[in-house]
N, C-alpha and C positions, 0 to 999 in steps of 0.2 A: 598589416601582417607582421610588421616589426614587433608590435606589442605581443602577439602570440608567441613569437620566438623568444622574447624576453621572459615571458611567464613560463614557457616550457623548460627553460634552462635553470629555473630557480630550484634549489634543493628543498626549500620550504615555501609553501603557499598558504595564503589566507583565502579560504573558499566559503561561500555562503550556499547552503542548500535550502531549497524551497519545496514544500509539499502541501497540497490541498487534497484531501481524500474524498471518498465516496459520500461522507456525511455532509460535505459542503458547509461546514460551520465556521471554519477559520483557516488561515494560512500559517503553517509552522515554518519559522525561519531560524536557521542555526548557523553560527560562525564556527568554522573548524580550522585548526592548524594542521596541515597535511604535509607529511614528508614521504618521499619515494612514491612508488606506484606498484601495481600488481601485488604479489605476495610479500613484497618488502614494504608495503604501505604501513605507516604508523600515523595516528591522528589523535587529536585532543580537542574536545569541545570547549570553546571559549565563551560562548554566549548563546542564549536562546530567547526567542520572542514569538508570541502568538498574536497574530493580527486578526481580530474578528471581522467578518464581513458585515456590511451594513444590513440593517433590518430589512427583511424581505428578499434579500439577494439569493439566499438558499432556495426559497420557493420559486423564484424566477428562473434559476438555473435548472431546477428539476422539471419545471414546466416545459423546458426546451430541450430535454434530454432523451425523450422517447419518440419513436417514429410517429409522425402525424401530429405532434404537439408543438414542434418548433417551426421556425421559418428562416430562410437563408439570411434575410436582413437582420433579424434578431441575433442569430448565432454569430454573424459577422461582427456585430456590435459587441456582443458578449466576449468575443475573443480579445478585443482590444481593452474593453473595460476591465476584464479580469487581470490583464497584464498590468494595468495601472495600479490595481490593488496589490499585486505581487511586488511591484516597484516600491510602493508605500511601505510594505513589510520590510524590504531590504533597507530602506532609508531609516526606518524606525529602529531596526536592529543595530545598524551602524551608530546611530545617535546614542543608543543605550551603552555602547562600548566606549564611546569617546574617541574612537579612531576617525581618521579622515577617509573619505571615499577612495582616495588614491592608494591607500594601503591594501585595499581588497583586490585580489587578483582575478577572481572568477566567481560566477554564479552558476549553480546547477539547478534547474527548475523542472519539476515533474509536470507542472501545469494542472489544470482541473479537467478530469475526464468527464465528458458529457455523453460519449457513446463509445462502446467497445464491441467489435464484431470479430472475434478471433476465429470463427469458422470460415473456411474457404467458401467463396461465392463466385459463380461464373457470371461475368458481364461482358458482352460483346467479344466473346471468344477468349477472354482472359480470366484466369482464376486468381482472385485477390482476397486479402484479409484487410480489415480496416479498423482504425481507431481514431478518436479525435480528442485531443487535450487542448482546451482553450487556454489563453494566457500567453499570447504571442511573445516568444523569447527576444525577437528583435526590438520590440517595444520596450521590454524590460531593460535591455542593454542600452538603448538610447536615453531612457528616463533616468537611469542610474549612472551611466558612464562606465559600466563594468561589463567586460566580456561575459556573455551568457550562453550556456549550453542548454538546449531544450529539445523537445520532440524525440525523446529517447526510445519510444516504442516502435516507431515505424521502420527503422532499419532492420530490426529483427523480423518484423512481419514481411518485409520485402523478400526475405530469404526463407519464407514458409513457416516462420514461427508465429506464436500467438501474441508476441509483444509483451508478455507478462507471464509470471511475475518476474520483476527485475531485482527485487530486494535480495533474492538468494545469493547474488554475487557479493553483496555487502555482508551477508551472513557468513559466507565462506571466509572473507577477509577478517572478520571480527571475532568469530566464535569457533573456528575449527580447533580441534584438540587432538593430541597424540595419544590420549588415554581413554577418552569418553565418547560414547555415541550420544549425540545431541540432536534434538529437534527444536527448531526455532520457530515460534508461532507468533505472528503479528495479527492482532485483532483490531482492525480498523472497521470501516463500513463493511468491507469484505475481509475474510480471514485467509491468510496464506501460511503454509507450513513448509519448512526446509529441513531436510534430513542431512545431517553431517556425520557420517560414520567416522570413527577414529582413524586418523592418518589419511583422510580423504584428500584427493586432488580435486580441482575445480570440475573436471569431467565426471567425477563420482557423485556430485551433488544432485539430489533428487528433490523437486519442489513443485508445488502447484497451489491454486486457490482451493480451499476446502469448502467454500460456500459463504453464506452470510456471516459477518461478524456482529457488528453493532447495529447495522442498518434497520433490521426488522424491529428490534426492541426500541430503537429511537423513534421509528415511525409510529409504533403503537403508543409510546409515551406521548407523542404529539397528538395522536387521535383521541386518546382517553383523557389526558391531563393537560394538554397544551404545553408540555415541557419538552426540552430538546433531547434529554436522555434520562436514564434511570440511575441516579447518583448512587454509587456503591451497591447497586442492585437492591435498593430498599423496597421498591414496589414488588419486585419478584419475590423477595423474602416473605412478603405478606400473603402470597398466593400459593396455590398448589398446582402441580403439573397435571394437565389434562391429557391422559394417555391417547385417546382417540385423535385429538388434534395433533399431538406430536407425531403419531403414526402417519397421519395424512401429510404433514409437512415433509416427512422423510421420504415420501414417494416421488419427490422431484427427480426426473431422470438424470440430472446433473451428477448425482451422487454415484451412479453406476458407470458413468463415463470414465474411460481410462485416461490417465495423464499422457502427454501434457495437456493441461486444460486451465482455463481462466474464466472468470465470470464477473458479473456486475449487476446493475439495476435492470439490465435487459431480461434477466431471468428471475431476479428476486426483488423487483421493484414494486410499483403500484398495484399491478394485477395480483401478484402473489400475496401482498399484504391485505388487499381487499377481500381475497378469498379466506384468509385467516379470520378476519373480522366477521365475515358472513357465516362461516362455519361455527363460530363461537358466540353467536348473538345472545345466547341465554346464559353465558358464563360471565363471571366477574372480570373486571379489567385486570386485576392483579393476577388472577389465574391464567389469563391469556398471556400476560407479560412473563409470568414464571415459566410458562411452556415455551415461549419464544427464546427465553434466556437459556433454558436447558437444551433447546434445539441447537443453539450456537455451539455449546460444549459437545453435545452428542455428535454433531456433524464432523467436528474436528477428530474425535476419537474414531468414528466410523471410517473416515477417509484414511486415517493412520492405519487402522486395522486392515482395510481393503488393499491399500497400495504401498504402504511404507514398511510394515512389519516384515514382509518377505525380503525387503532390501537389506535387512539386518542379518539375514542368514542364520537365524536362531540365536543371535546375540541379544542381550537386553538393551532397551533404551535406558540410558542412565539419567539424562536430564531433559526436561522440557522447559525452555526459556521463553517467556512471554513478554511481548511489548504491545504498544498501541493502547487506545482508549479502553479496550476490553480488559486490560490488565488491572483496571481500577474497579471492576465489577466483582464484588466479593462472591456473588452467586456463581458466576462463570468460573472463577478460579476454584471455588469449592468443588464444583462438578468435575473440572479437569483433574483435580487432585484425586478424586474418587476413581475416575476412569483410568488414569495412567499409573496407578500404583503398580509396582513399587518405585517407579521413576521419581526423581526429585523434581518438583514443580516450583519454579522461581521466576522472578521478573528480571528483565535485562539490566535494570538499575544496579543490581548486585554485581554486574560485570563492568560497571562504569559507563554504561550506555543507557541514558535516561529513556524510558519507554515513550515519553511524549515526543522526543526529538529523533527517534531512530530512523524513520523514513526520510526525514529531511537530511539527516546525516548521510543516508544512502545516496541521495542525489548530489550531495557535495562530492562524495568520493567517485561517483560515476562520471561527474564532470571532469574530475582530475584524470581519470582513466582515458577519457576522450581526448583531452589535450595531450596526454602522453602517448597517444596512438595505440592504446591497448584494447583489445576486444573485452566487452564486459557483459555480454549476454552469455547464458549457459545453454547450449543447444539441447542438452539432455533435459532441461527444464522447460524451455519454450517450444521445442520442436523445430527450431531453425536448422537449416542444412549445414551451417557452420557458424563458428564464432565470428563476431564482427564488431567494429568500433561503432558505438551508438551515439545518436544525437546530431544536432546541427549547431554550429558555432555562429553566434551573432556578435559582430564587432560593435 
């Protein structure tokens, strides 16, 4: 506990953030210099490292991420195995910087989500919500020798929240403006959007998952071409949008559901993708991929129009700031620019926050908030009954 007290008293900390998203392709690790906490937080990215998972690991995780496909012994093993990969990413990042392990104060790890059930469920007389992120933080702490904060989602869920999205707190710290209405869009496997009205306080933030980001396009690229993703949207650029298929995809009931809400592979995983392939059996691969790519952009705009525009009270949206892997897909960006005119559409890199490392940065800052004793969920976003300190601390 003495170590925690020492870290807590430091004016400046070196924190590593770890993120592995819905795509399950790699671990993003970022080293951040953090000063202060809460709205006085300032930070600077010092180094970034992407650690690829071993061949076949993604498929193994996905096989064990849906009901009826996993087993308790396999998931137990995956929890520890994933933690060793996270620890490897930390050590590789530190080696890249030339620093000693002793210089690093803290790790914030999101873990790897394998199942997320944000809807309340009744079991044995108790109403519960649940989520599971593997990559045991205690194992990371022991293998690296660095205090680790993990399991960020469950504290919010215990208070009736959905445990997601958590990135909006980071968005508030990093992007709030006194002059501009901004929407911050992260396009990972799942896409989430945060609305920051000018002069907003944390309680004014409105955010939720808009639906699939890259995960459907990635799955279709794997199915048709054996590739992990559509680089720069090249395959989509060769195809044409299939209106009937796009209309069918937009019928998913998630899009009509009121926030707070979050989603994942449970709604937009294998069954959803198999239906797309079945409905488009006579269409070209590029046409299907073009339609799925447009679907990502259209769902973002649809959800903005349904639930966020009214929050602006007649004021215009000035900027849409994009991060995540989807920010590199030219076709997604082109469609978003078309839909969101006259708002300026740009990437977070233009604000000094690299799109590749944004989510890892988020969990570095969330770990700092935990150690400083600050609530970092936003009840208006997650639906929790109150703000609360997130995460578990592993020594």
